[in-house]
FISEKOL-388327 format. One record per residue: x negated, y negated, z negated of N, C-alpha, C, O, CB in turn. Coordinates in steps of 0.1 Angstrom, whole numbers, padded with zeros to 4 digits, always signed. Glycine has a CB too. Layout:
BEGIN
XYZXYZXYZXYZXYZ...
REM end
This chain:
BEGIN
-0365+0035-0184-0359+0031-0174-0366+0028-0163-0376+0020-0163-0352+0021-0177-0361+0036-0150-0373+0032-0138-0372+0019-0132-0362+0012-0133-0373+0043-0126-0382+0016-0126-0384+0003-0117-0373-0001-0108-0371-0012-0106-0397+0004-0109-0367+0009-0104-0358+0008-0096-0343+0003-0101-0336-0005-0096-0357+0020-0090-0340+0009-0114-0332+0007-0123-0331-0008-0126-0321-0015-0125-0337+0015-0134-0343-0012-0130-0346-0025-0134-0342-0035-0124-0336-0046-0127-0359-0025-0138-0347-0032-0113-0343-0040-0101-0327-0041-0099-0322-0051-0096-0349-0034-0089-0320-0029-0101-0307-0030-0097-0298-0040-0108-0288-0047-0105-0302-0014-0097-0306-0039-0121-0300-0045-0132-0301-0061-0131-0292-0068-0133-0305-0040-0144-0314-0066-0127-0318-0079-0124-0307-0084-0112-0302-0095-0113-0332-0078-0119-0306-0075-0102-0297-0080-0090-0281-0084-0096-0274-0094-0093-0295-0066-0079-0279-0073-0105-0265-0076-0110-0263-0088-0119-0253-0095-0119-0260-0065-0118-0272-0089-0127-0271-0101-0138-0273-0115-0127-0267-0126-0130-0285-0100-0152-0280-0114-0117-0283-0126-0108-0267-0130-0100-0263-0141-0097-0297-0121-0097-0262-0119-0098-0247-0121-0092-0239-0125-0101-0229-0132-0098-0241-0109-0086-0240-0122-0114-0231-0128-0124-0234-0141-0130-0224-0146-0136-0231-0119-0134-0247-0147-0129-0249-0158-0134-0244-0169-0124-0244-0166-0112-0263-0159-0139-0239-0184-0128-0233-0192-0121-0243-0196-0112-0254-0196-0116-0226-0202-0128-0239-0202-0098-0248-0207-0091-0251-0221-0095-0242-0228-0100-0245-0204-0078-0260-0226-0092-0266-0240-0097-0256-0250-0090-0251-0248-0079-0282-0244-0092-0255-0261-0098-0247-0271-0096-0249-0281-0083-0257-0290-0085-0247-0277-0108-0244-0280-0071-0250-0288-0059-0251-0304-0063-0243-0311-0070-0238-0286-0044-0261-0308-0059-0262-0323-0063-0256-0330-0051-0260-0327-0040-0279-0328-0066-0247-0338-0051-0239-0346-0044-0246-0358-0037-0255-0365-0042-0229-0351-0052-0243-0360-0026-0249-0373-0019-0243-0385-0025-0232-0390-0021-0245-0374-0002-0249-0391-0037-0243-0403-0044-0246-0414-0035-0243-0425-0039-0248-0406-0059-0251-0414-0023-0250-0425-0013-0236-0424-0006-0232-0434+0001-0261-0424-0002-0231-0414-0006-0219-0414+0006-0207-0418-0001-0197-0418+0006-0215-0398+0013-0205-0421-0015-0193-0428-0023-0197-0436-0035-0208-0433-0039-0182-0417-0028-0189-0444-0040-0190-0452-0050-0185-0446-0061-0190-0450-0072-0185-0464-0047-0175-0436-0061-0167-0428-0069-0166-0416-0069-0165-0410-0058-0157-0430-0069-0166-0408-0081-0165-0393-0080-0156-0390-0092-0155-0397-0102-0181-0385-0082-0150-0378-0089-0143-0373-0100-0150-0359-0104-0152-0351-0095-0128-0372-0098-0153-0356-0117-0158-0344-0123-0149-0332-0123-0137-0335-0127-0161-0346-0137-0151-0321-0119-0143-0310-0121-0151-0300-0126-0163-0301-0126-0137-0307-0109-0146-0289-0132-0151-0275-0137-0144-0263-0132-0133-0264-0129-0150-0274-0152-0151-0251-0132-0145-0239-0130-0143-0238-0113-0132-0235-0107-0131-0237-0139-0154-0242-0106-0167-0244-0110-0172-0258-0111-0166-0266-0104-0175-0237-0102-0181-0262-0118-0187-0273-0120-0191-0283-0108-0200-0279-0102-0198-0270-0127-0185-0294-0103-0187-0301-0091-0184-0317-0094-0176-0322-0103-0177-0295-0079-0190-0322-0087-0187-0338-0084-0179-0341-0069-0185-0338-0058-0203-0348-0085-0168-0345-0070-0159-0345-0059-0160-0362-0056-0157-0371-0064-0142-0338-0064-0163-0363-0043-0163-0379-0038-0150-0385-0037-0140-0378-0033-0170-0380-0023-0148-0397-0041-0136-0405-0038-0138-0414-0027-0145-0423-0031-0132-0412-0049-0134-0415-0017-0136-0422-0006-0127-0435-0008-0132-0446-0004-0133-0412+0007-0115-0435-0014-0106-0447-0017-0103-0447-0029-0096-0437-0033-0094-0449-0010-0107-0456-0037-0103-0458-0054-0091-0465-0054-0090-0475-0047-0114-0467-0064-0080-0459-0061-0066-0465-0063-0068-0476-0073-0066-0474-0085-0055-0455-0069-0072-0489-0069-0073-0501-0079-0069-0512-0070-0068-0512-0058-0089-0505-0085-0065-0524-0081-0062-0535-0076-0072-0547-0078-0078-0546-0088-0050-0537-0081-0076-0558-0070-0084-0565-0070-0085-0573-0085-0074-0576-0091-0082-0573-0058-0096-0575-0090-0096-0581-0106-0089-0592-0106-0082-0593-0116-0110-0585-0112-0089-0603-0097-0082-0616-0097-0067-0613-0100-0061-0622-0106-0083-0624-0084-0060-0602-0096-0049-0601-0102-0042-0596-0113-0030-0595-0115-0046-0598-0097-0053-0592-0123-0051-0589-0135-0051-0601-0145-0061-0608-0147-0061-0579-0137-0039-0603-0149-0036-0617-0156-0033-0613-0170-0027-0602-0172-0024-0626-0148-0038-0623-0180-0035-0621-0193-0043-0612-0202-0040-0610-0214-0022-0616-0192-0055-0608-0195-0065-0602-0202-0079-0607-0198-0089-0600-0197-0065-0587-0200-0079-0620-0197-0092-0627-0192-0105-0625-0202-0117-0624-0198-0089-0643-0191-0101-0626-0215-0113-0624-0224-0118-0609-0222-0130-0607-0218-0109-0628-0240-0109-0600-0224-0116-0587-0220-0122-0585-0208-0133-0579-0207-0107-0576-0219-0116-0590-0199-0123-0589-0184-0135-0595-0184-0142-0589-0176-0114-0596-0173-0140-0606-0191-0152-0613-0188-0161-0603-0197-0172-0600-0192-0153-0630-0193-0156-0599-0208-0167-0591-0220-0172-0580-0211-0184-0577-0210-0159-0583-0236-0160-0572-0202-0163-0559-0197-0172-0562-0186-0181-0555-0183-0149-0550-0193-0170-0575-0177-0178-0577-0167-0194-0580-0169-0203-0576-0161-0172-0588-0161-0195-0586-0181-0209-0590-0184-0216-0578-0189-0228-0576-0186-0210-0602-0195-0209-0569-0196-0214-0556-0200-0219-0547-0192-0229-0540-0194-0206-0550-0206-0210-0548-0182-0213-0539-0169-0223-0544-0159-0229-0536-0151-0200-0536-0161-0226-0557-0158-0234-0564-0151-0249-0561-0157-0259-0558-0150-0230-0578-0151-0249-0562-0169-0262-0558-0178-0264-0545-0175-0276-0543-0170-0261-0560-0194-0257-0534-0175-0259-0520-0172-0266-0518-0158-0276-0512-0156-0246-0512-0174-0257-0523-0149-0261-0523-0136-0274-0529-0132-0279-0525-0122-0251-0528-0128-0280-0539-0138-0291-0545-0137-0302-0539-0144-0314-0544-0143-0289-0556-0141-0298-0527-0150-0310-0519-0159-0314-0527-0172-0325-0525-0177-0324-0518-0149-0305-0534-0177-0307-0536-0189-0298-0531-0203-0286-0527-0199-0307-0549-0189-0299-0531-0214-0293-0525-0224-0275-0530-0223-0272-0541-0220-0301-0530-0238-0268-0521-0226-0253-0525-0226-0247-0511-0237-0253-0501-0241-0245-0526-0206-0234-0515-0239-0226-0507-0248-0218-0499-0242-0213-0503-0231-0220-0515-0257-0216-0488-0248-0202-0481-0245-0191-0486-0248-0193-0493-0258-0201-0469-0251-0180-0487-0245-0168-0496-0243-0157-0486-0245-0156-0477-0238-0167-0503-0229-0146-0489-0257-0134-0484-0258-0124-0493-0256-0123-0501-0266-0132-0477-0270-0116-0495-0246-0105-0502-0243-0093-0497-0248-0088-0488-0241-0105-0503-0230-0085-0501-0258-0075-0498-0268-0063-0506-0269-0065-0518-0268-0081-0498-0281-0051-0501-0269-0040-0510-0271-0027-0507-0264-0025-0495-0261-0044-0524-0267-0020-0516-0261-0006-0514-0255-0006-0507-0244-0015-0509-0236+0002-0525-0253+0003-0499-0239+0004-0490-0226+0007-0501-0217+0012-0512-0220+0015-0478-0226+0003-0498-0203+0005-0505-0192+0000-0518-0190+0004-0525-0181+0016-0506-0192-0011-0521-0199-0016-0536-0200-0028-0537-0191-0035-0547-0191-0019-0541-0215-0031-0528-0185-0044-0529-0176-0056-0524-0179-0066-0529-0174-0047-0540-0172-0055-0514-0187-0069-0510-0194-0076-0504-0183-0086-0510-0178-0068-0499-0207-0072-0492-0177-0076-0485-0167-0079-0492-0153-0089-0491-0146-0067-0475-0165-0070-0499-0151-0070-0509-0139-0082-0519-0141-0088-0522-0130-0056-0518-0138-0086-0524-0152-0095-0534-0154-0111-0527-0153-0120-0533-0149-0091-0540-0170-0112-0512-0159-0123-0506-0155-0126-0503-0141-0137-0505-0138-0122-0495-0161-0117-0499-0133-0118-0497-0120-0121-0509-0113-0129-0509-0103-0107-0492-0115-0114-0521-0116-0116-0535-0111-0131-0539-0114-0138-0544-0105-0105-0545-0117-0134-0538-0125-0148-0544-0128-0160-0535-0123-0171-0540-0120-0149-0547-0145-0158-0522-0122-0166-0512-0114-0168-0520-0098-0178-0525-0094-0156-0496-0112-0156-0521-0093-0156-0526-0080-0164-0539-0076-0171-0540-0066-0144-0528-0076-0162-0550-0086-0168-0563-0086-0183-0561-0088-0192-0567-0082-0161-0571-0097-0185-0553-0098-0200-0553-0100-0211-0544-0090-0223-0546-0088-0202-0549-0116-0202-0533-0085-0208-0527-0073-0211-0535-0062-0221-0533-0056-0201-0518-0070-0202-0542-0060-0205-0551-0048-0217-0563-0051-0224-0568-0042-0191-0559-0045-0219-0567-0065-0230-0576-0065-0242-0569-0067-0253-0574-0064-0228-0587-0075-0241-0556-0072-0256-0548-0075-0253-0536-0070-0247-0527-0077-0260-0546-0092-0255-0533-0057-0254-0519-0049-0258-0506-0059-0267-0508-0067-0266-0519-0036-0252-0496-0058-0258-0483-0063-0252-0481-0078-0257-0471-0083-0275-0484-0062-0243-0487-0084-0233-0485-0094-0222-0475-0091-0212-0479-0085-0228-0496-0098-0223-0463-0095-0213-0456-0095-0204-0452-0104-0209-0451-0115-0216-0449-0091-0188-0449-0102-0180-0447-0111-0175-0431-0112-0169-0426-0103-0170-0456-0109-0178-0425-0121-0173-0409-0124-0165-0407-0134-0167-0409-0146-0183-0401-0128-0152-0402-0128-0141-0399-0138-0140-0386-0144-0142-0376-0136-0128-0402-0132-0138-0384-0156-0136-0371-0159-0123-0370-0169-0120-0379-0176-0148-0365-0165-0116-0357-0169-0105-0357-0178-0108-0353-0192-0119-0347-0194-0096-0349-0172-0101-0355-0202-0100-0353-0216-0104-0339-0217-0113-0336-0225-0087-0357-0223-0096-0330-0211-0098-0316-0212-0113-0311-0209-0119-0302-0216-0087-0309-0203-0118-0317-0200-0132-0315-0195-0146-0322-0206-0158-0322-0202-0133-0322-0179-0142-0326-0216-0151-0332-0224-0163-0321-0228-0175-0323-0226-0144-0338-0236-0158-0307-0233-0169-0298-0235-0180-0294-0223-0190-0287-0225-0163-0286-0240-0176-0300-0211-0185-0298-0200-0195-0311-0199-0203-0312-0190-0177-0295-0187-0193-0320-0208-0201-0332-0209-0217-0329-0208-0224-0335-0200-0197-0339-0222-0221-0321-0213-0236-0316-0215-0240-0313-0200-0249-0319-0194-0239-0303-0226-0235-0305-0195-0236-0301-0182-0235-0311-0173-0244-0312-0165-0226-0291-0180-0226-0321-0172-0225-0331-0164-0239-0341-0166-0245-0347-0157-0212-0337-0167-0240-0342-0180-0253-0354-0181-0266-0347-0176-0276-0355-0173-0255-0360-0198-0268-0333-0176-0279-0328-0169-0279-0332-0154-0290-0336-0149-0279-0313-0172-0268-0332-0147-0267-0333-0135-0269-0349-0130-0275-0352-0119-0256-0327-0132-0263-0358-0140-0266-0374-0138-0281-0378-0142-0286-0388-0137-0257-0382-0148-0287-0370-0151-0300-0376-0157-0307-0379-0146-0309-0391-0143-0309-0367-0167-0312-0368-0140-0323-0369-0130-0320-0379-0118-0330-0383-0111-0326-0354-0124-0308-0383-0116-0303-0390-0103-0313-0408-0105-0316-0413-0116-0282-0391-0103-0313-0412-0093-0318-0424-0094-0311-0436-0096-0316-0446-0100-0323-0426-0084-0297-0434-0093-0288-0444-0095-0279-0443-0109-0283-0435-0117-0279-0444-0082-0269-0451-0111-0268-0455-0125-0251-0451-0125-0245-0451-0114-0272-0474-0130-0246-0448-0136-0233-0442-0135-0224-0449-0146-0230-0452-0157-0235-0426-0137-0212-0451-0144-0201-0455-0156-0192-0444-0155-0184-0444-0146-0192-0470-0154-0194-0434-0164-0185-0424-0168-0176-0428-0175-0177-0434-0186-0191-0415-0175-0162-0425-0167-0147-0432-0174-0140-0419-0175-0140-0409-0168-0138-0444-0163-0133-0422-0190-0122-0413-0193-0110-0419-0196-0110-0427-0206-0126-0404-0204-0100-0417-0188-0087-0423-0190-0079-0417-0200-0079-0405-0200-0080-0424-0178-0070-0424-0211-0061-0421-0218-0064-0413-0229-0056-0405-0235-0053-0416-0211-0078-0415-0234-0085-0404-0244-0079-0404-0257-0077-0415-0263-0101-0407-0246-0075-0394-0262-0068-0391-0276-0071-0378-0283-0075-0369-0275-0053-0392-0276-0070-0376-0294-0072-0362-0299-0061-0360-0309-0057-0369-0317-0086-0360-0305-0056-0348-0309-0044-0344-0316-0050-0334-0327-0062-0333-0328-0033-0336-0306-0042-0327-0337-0044-0319-0346-0054-0306-0341-0051-0300-0331-0031-0316-0351-0062-0303-0348-0071-0290-0347-0078-0293-0333-0081-0283-0326-0062-0275-0348-0081-0305-0327-0086-0309-0315-0101-0309-0317-0105-0319-0322-0079-0322-0312-0111-0300-0313-0125-0302-0314-0133-0308-0303-0145-0307-0303-0131-0291-0316-0125-0313-0292-0133-0319-0280-0141-0332-0286-0152-0334-0282-0122-0324-0266-0136-0340-0295-0142-0350-0301-0155-0348-0304-0163-0357-0300-0135-0353-0311-0160-0337-0309-0173-0331-0310-0182-0334-0298-0192-0340-0300-0172-0315-0311-0178-0330-0288-0185-0331-0275-0188-0346-0271-0198-0351-0266-0176-0324-0264-0174-0353-0273-0180-0368-0270-0188-0375-0281-0196-0384-0278-0167-0378-0268-0188-0371-0293-0197-0376-0305-0214-0374-0301-0223-0382-0303-0193-0365-0320-0215-0362-0294-0228-0359-0290-0232-0367-0278-0244-0370-0277-0231-0345-0287-0224-0372-0269-0227-0381-0258-0232-0394-0265-0243-0400-0263-0214-0383-0250-0222-0399-0273-0223-0413-0280-0235-0414-0286-0242-0424-0284-0214-0415-0290-0239-0402-0295-0249-0403-0303-0263-0401-0296-0274-0407-0300-0248-0393-0313-0262-0393-0285-0272-0390-0276-0279-0374-0279-0287-0368-0271-0282-0403-0278-0275-0370-0292-0282-0358-0294-0296-0358-0295-0302-0368-0300-0280-0350-0285-0304-0348-0292-0318-0347-0294-0324-0352-0279-0335-0357-0278-0324-0331-0299-0318-0350-0270-0324-0354-0255-0320-0370-0254-0327-0379-0249-0316-0345-0241-0310-0372-0260-0306-0387-0260-0299-0390-0249-0302-0383-0239-0318-0397-0261-0288-0401-0247-0282-0403-0237-0288-0409-0226-0294-0420-0228-0273-0408-0241-0286-0403-0211-0294-0407-0201-0291-0424-0201-0281-0431-0203-0290-0397-0187-0304-0428-0199-0305-0443-0195-0294-0449-0186-0287-0459-0188-0319-0446-0188-0293-0439-0176-0285-0443-0163-0272-0440-0167-0265-0447-0159-0289-0435-0149-0266-0435-0174-0252-0436-0179-0245-0443-0190-0251-0447-0201-0250-0425-0181-0235-0445-0187-0228-0457-0196-0213-0451-0199-0208-0447-0189-0226-0472-0188-0206-0450-0208-0195-0443-0213-0182-0454-0214-0182-0463-0223-0199-0436-0226-0173-0452-0206-0161-0462-0208-0149-0453-0209-0148-0444-0201-0159-0473-0195-0141-0455-0219-0128-0449-0223-0118-0457-0226-0121-0468-0232-0128-0441-0232-0104-0453-0222-0093-0462-0226-0082-0451-0237-0081-0439-0236-0085-0469-0210-0078-0459-0243-0069-0454-0251-0058-0461-0258-0060-0473-0260-0074-0448-0259-0047-0455-0263-0035-0465-0268-0037-0463-0281-0028-0467-0288-0019-0462-0264-0047-0456-0288-0051-0455-0302-0065-0460-0304-0075-0455-0298-0049-0442-0307-0064-0469-0314-0078-0476-0316-0086-0464-0324-0099-0465-0322-0076-0492-0325-0082-0457-0330-0091-0446-0336-0090-0432-0329-0096-0422-0334-0087-0444-0352-0084-0433-0318-0084-0421-0310-0076-0409-0315-0075-0398-0309-0097-0417-0308-0069-0413-0326-0059-0403-0330-0049-0406-0337-0049-0416-0343-0064-0395-0336-0038-0397-0338-0024-0406-0343-0028-0408-0360-0037-0402-0366-0006-0395-0341-0018-0418-0365-0020-0423-0379-0016-0408-0388-0024-0403-0396-0007-0437-0382-0005-0404-0384-0003-0391-0394-0013-0381-0393-0015-0374-0403+0011-0383-0390-0022-0380-0382-0033-0370-0385-0045-0375-0396-0051-0367-0404-0041-0368-0371-0046-0388-0394-0054-0395-0405-0051-0392-0419-0059-0388-0428-0053-0409-0402-0036-0398-0421-0031-0396-0434-0032-0380-0440-0034-0377-0451-0017-0403-0433-0029-0371-0431-0029-0357-0433-0043-0353-0439-0043-0346-0449-0027-0350-0421-0054-0358-0432-0068-0356-0434-0070-0360-0450-0076-0354-0459-0078-0365-0423-0064-0371-0451-0067-0380-0467-0060-0371-0476-0065-0370-0487-0060-0399-0469-0049-0363-0474-0042-0358-0484-0045-0344-0485-0039-0338-0494-0028-0361-0483-0053-0337-0478-0059-0323-0477-0071-0320-0480-0078-0330-0479-0057-0317-0467-0077-0310-0483-0091-0305-0481-0096-0308-0495-0091-0314-0504-0099-0314-0469-0107-0303-0495-0119-0306-0509-0123-0318-0511-0124-0323-0522-0132-0299-0508-0128-0324-0498-0133-0337-0497-0125-0344-0487-0130-0346-0476-0148-0336-0492-0114-0349-0489-0108-0355-0476-0115-0368-0471-0116-0370-0459-0093-0359-0477-0119-0376-0478-0128-0389-0474-0135-0382-0461-0133-0387-0450-0140-0394-0487-0142-0374-0464-0154-0369-0455-0150-0362-0442-0157-0361-0432-0165-0359-0463-0135-0356-0443-0128-0349-0432-0125-0361-0422-0128-0361-0410-0114-0341-0438-0119-0372-0428-0113-0382-0422-0125-0390-0415-0125-0393-0403-0106-0390-0432-0136-0394-0423-0146-0402-0416-0153-0391-0404-0160-0397-0395-0157-0408-0429-0152-0381-0403-0158-0371-0394-0150-0378-0378-0156-0383-0368-0153-0352-0399-0139-0377-0381-0130-0380-0368-0130-0396-0366-0132-0402-0356-0113-0373-0370-0126-0403-0378-0124-0419-0374-0136-0425-0369-0136-0435-0361-0119-0428-0387-0145-0419-0374-0160-0425-0372-0163-0426-0356-0171-0434-0351-0173-0415-0379-0157-0416-0348-0159-0416-0335-0156-0428-0328-0165-0431-0319-0153-0406-0329-0147-0435-0329-0144-0448-0324-0154-0458-0327-0156-0467-0319-0132-0453-0330-0161-0455-0340-0170-0466-0343-0182-0464-0334-0190-0474-0334-0174-0467-0358-0186-0454-0328-0197-0449-0321-0196-0458-0306-0206-0459-0298-0197-0431-0319-0185-0465-0303-0186-0475-0291-0189-0486-0296-0183-0491-0306-0174-0476-0283-0199-0494-0289-0205-0505-0292-0194-0517-0288-0194-0528-0295-0220-0506-0285-0186-0516-0281-0177-0526-0279-0162-0522-0280-0159-0512-0273-0180-0531-0266-0153-0528-0287-0139-0525-0287-0132-0537-0278-0137-0548-0281-0132-0523-0303-0123-0536-0269-0115-0543-0262-0101-0540-0265-0095-0530-0260-0117-0541-0250-0094-0550-0274-0080-0547-0276-0071-0554-0266-0073-0565-0261-0076-0552-0288-0059-0545-0263-0050-0551-0252-0035-0551-0260-0032-0543-0269-0049-0541-0237-0028-0561-0256-0017-0565-0266-0004-0565-0257-0005-0567-0245-0021-0580-0274+0006-0564-0261+0018-0566-0250+0020-0581-0247+0020-0589-0256+0032-0561-0256+0022-0584-0235+0024-0597-0231+0038-0603-0233+0048-0596-0234+0020-0597-0217+0038-0615-0233+0049-0624-0234+0055-0626-0221+0049-0624-0211+0046-0636-0240+0069-0631-0222+0076-0634-0209+0069-0643-0198+0067-0640-0186+0089-0641-0213+0064-0653-0204+0055-0661-0194+0045-0656-0185+0043-0659-0173+0049-0670-0201+0038-0646-0195+0025-0639-0187+0031-0630-0180+0025-0627-0170+0014-0632-0194+0043-0622-0184+0049-0613-0173+0055-0619-0162+0055-0612-0151+0059-0604-0178+0059-0631-0161+0064-0638-0150+0052-0640-0141+0052-0639-0129+0072-0652-0153+0041-0644-0148+0030-0649-0142+0024-0637-0132+0020-0638-0121+0020-0655-0153+0023-0625-0139+0018-0614-0133+0025-0610-0120+0019-0606-0111+0017-0603-0141+0036-0612-0121+0048-0606-0110+0042-0620-0099+0037-0617-0088+0070-0607-0118+0043-0631-0102+0041-0642-0091+0028-0639-0085+0027-0640-0073+0041-0657-0097+0018-0636-0092+0004-0634-0087+0005-0620-0077-0003-0619-0067-0008-0632-0101+0013-0611-0080+0011-0601-0071+0019-0604-0057+0015-0599-0047+0015-0589-0078+0030-0612-0059+0040-0617-0049+0030-0625-0040+0030-0622-0028+0054-0626-0055+0023-0634-0043+0015-0644-0036+0004-0634-0028+0001-0637-0017+0009-0655-0046-0002-0625-0035-0013-0618-0030-0006-0608-0019-0013-0604-0009-0022-0612-0041+0006-0604-0021+0012-0594-0010+0020-0604+0001+0024-0598+0012+0023-0583-0018+0022-0615+0000+0028-0624+0009+0042-0622+0008+0049-0624+0018+0024-0622+0023+0048-0619-0003+0062-0618-0007+0068-0632-0009+0065-0639-0019+0062-0609-0020+0077-0636+0000+0082-0650-0003+0096-0648-0012+0106-0642-0007+0085-0659+0012+0096-0654-0023+0107-0654-0034+0108-0666-0041+0097-0670-0045+0104-0643-0043+0118-0673-0043+0119-0686-0052+0118-0682-0067+0122-0671-0072+0133-0694-0049+0114-0691-0073+0111-0692-0087+0123-0686-0094+0123-0676-0101+0107-0707-0093+0136-0693-0091+0145-0689-0099+0153-0674-0097+0160-0669-0106+0155-0701-0098+0151-0668-0084+0153-0657-0080+0145-0647-0087+0151-0638-0093+0150-0657-0067+0130-0648-0087+0121-0640-0093+0124-0639-0109+0126-0628-0114+0107-0647-0090+0126-0648-0114+0128-0650-0127+0141-0642-0133+0141-0635-0143+0128-0665-0129+0151-0643-0126+0164-0635-0129+0162-0621-0125+0168-0613-0133+0175-0641-0121+0156-0618-0117+0153-0604-0112+0143-0596-0121+0144-0585-0126+0146-0604-0097+0134-0605-0123+0121-0597-0134+0127-0597-0146+0125-0586-0151+0106-0606-0137+0135-0605-0153+0139-0604-0167+0150-0593-0167+0151-0585-0177+0144-0619-0174+0157-0590-0157+0167-0579-0157+0160-0566-0154+0165-0555-0158+0178-0581-0147+0148-0568-0148+0141-0553-0145+0133-0549-0160+0131-0538-0164+0128-0555-0130+0131-0561-0166+0119-0556-0178+0131-0552-0189+0128-0543-0197+0106-0571-0186+0144-0558-0189+0153-0553-0198+0158-0538-0196+0161-0530-0205+0163-0563-0199+0159-0537-0184+0162-0523-0182+0151-0512-0186+0154-0500-0189+0165-0522-0167+0140-0518-0185+0128-0508-0189+0127-0510-0205+0120-0502-0211+0113-0510-0180+0131-0519-0211+0129-0520-0225+0114-0525-0229+0109-0525-0240+0133-0506-0231+0107-0531-0218+0094-0534-0223+0087-0545-0212+0092-0546-0201+0085-0520-0226+0077-0552-0215+0071-0560-0206+0057-0557-0207+0052-0558-0218+0073-0574-0208+0051-0554-0196+0037-0550-0194+0032-0552-0180+0041-0555-0172+0034-0537-0199+0019-0550-0176+0014-0553-0164+0020-0540-0154+0023-0541-0143-0004-0554-0165+0020-0529-0160+0027-0518-0154+0041-0519-0149+0045-0514-0138+0028-0508-0164+0050-0528-0156+0064-0528-0153+0063-0541-0143+0071-0541-0134+0075-0530-0168+0055-0551-0145+0055-0561-0134+0049-0554-0120+0053-0558-0110+0046-0573-0138+0041-0544-0121+0038-0540-0108+0049-0530-0101+0049-0529-0089+0024-0533-0109+0057-0523-0110+0068-0516-0106+0078-0525-0101+0084-0522-0090+0073-0509-0115+0081-0536-0106+0090-0546-0101+0088-0550-0087+0096-0548-0078+0088-0557-0108+0075-0554-0087+0070-0559-0073+0069-0548-0062+0070-0551-0050+0057-0565-0074+0068-0535-0068+0069-0525-0056+0079-0522-0052+0080-0516-0042+0063-0514-0056+0093-0525-0060+0106-0524-0058+0109-0535-0048+0114-0533-0037+0114-0524-0070+0106-0547-0052+0109-0560-0044+0099-0559-0031+0104-0565-0021+0106-0576-0053+0090-0555-0029+0083-0552-0018+0091-0543-0006+0092-0546+0006+0070-0545-0022+0096-0533-0014+0103-0523-0005+0116-0527+0000+0121-0522+0009+0105-0510-0012+0122-0539-0008+0136-0543-0004+0132-0552+0007+0140-0553+0017+0144-0551-0018+0120-0560+0007+0117-0569+0015+0108-0566+0028+0102-0574+0035+0113-0578+0008+0107-0552+0029+0099-0547+0040+0084-0551+0040+0078-0551+0051+0106-0553+0051+0078-0553+0029+0063-0556+0028+0056-0546+0023+0059-0540+0012+0061-0568+0021+0045-0543+0029+0036-0534+0023+0026-0538+0013+0018-0547+0015+0030-0528+0032+0026-0532+0003+0014-0533-0007+0001-0527-0005-0007-0528-0014+0018-0527-0019-0002-0521+0006-0013-0512+0007-0026-0522+0007-0037-0519+0003-0012-0503+0021-0023-0534+0013-0037-0543+0012-0042-0546+0000-0054-0550-0001-0036-0556+0018-0034-0545-0011-0038-0547-0026-0043-0536-0033-0048-0538-0044-0027-0551-0033-0041-0521-0027-0047-0512-0035-0058-0505-0026-0057-0502-0014-0036-0503-0040-0068-0503-0034-0081-0496-0026-0091-0507-0023-0101-0504-0016-0077-0489-0011
REM end
């Protein structure tokens, strides 16, 4: 092959190869979202979150996550965290609120959100973050795995560190409705099938064991539900007497068939709309 042909082939390969991932200006924002195709970190100028003092009924989990995050932000050892349990009880809200609180105390802590579907790209994201001088909370919301889902292997590599090891400046926080990150029937099916079912179950269930901290969230009782609503109303400046609030809130939760922080917020959003009060100061 002639030298000219080699040059044409090299030029063609260069055009086909992906462009290097642009390194974002991490000083420009405190939060980012990871996207693929093409790989990039998109800055989030205004994070959708509520102040940490408004998260009622989860004080123990709040204090534990705060301490773990402060350790990490200060350059000390800390654990990856799995926040699991009842829907709508403030798992993702707590992660975002804790980040805001600690970032205000120790400047330079960044929050990076990625979707479960993008877990196979974790290695590329780690390569991008590894060389940065700042510290990152990598956050995956509503994490779970279904039948024949191999994405968990990418996460295991991150939590275990692999040959290169997890970057010292990266910590992983995940929320899930499932303690073991997969449905119970999937675990039972693994036990009842296969040459060595115990090993098949162990490979999947052991994923949650790789989180150093498990924080459980459970459904709230009626008093906690009303306390959440009163806290939101007070912070938003919504004036409503206790008797009316109690009657309306109980009716609201009965129509929804559940009590949770999310249902409490939805009632307050409706109440604020009826009273002509903006909730924007509470978010972001």
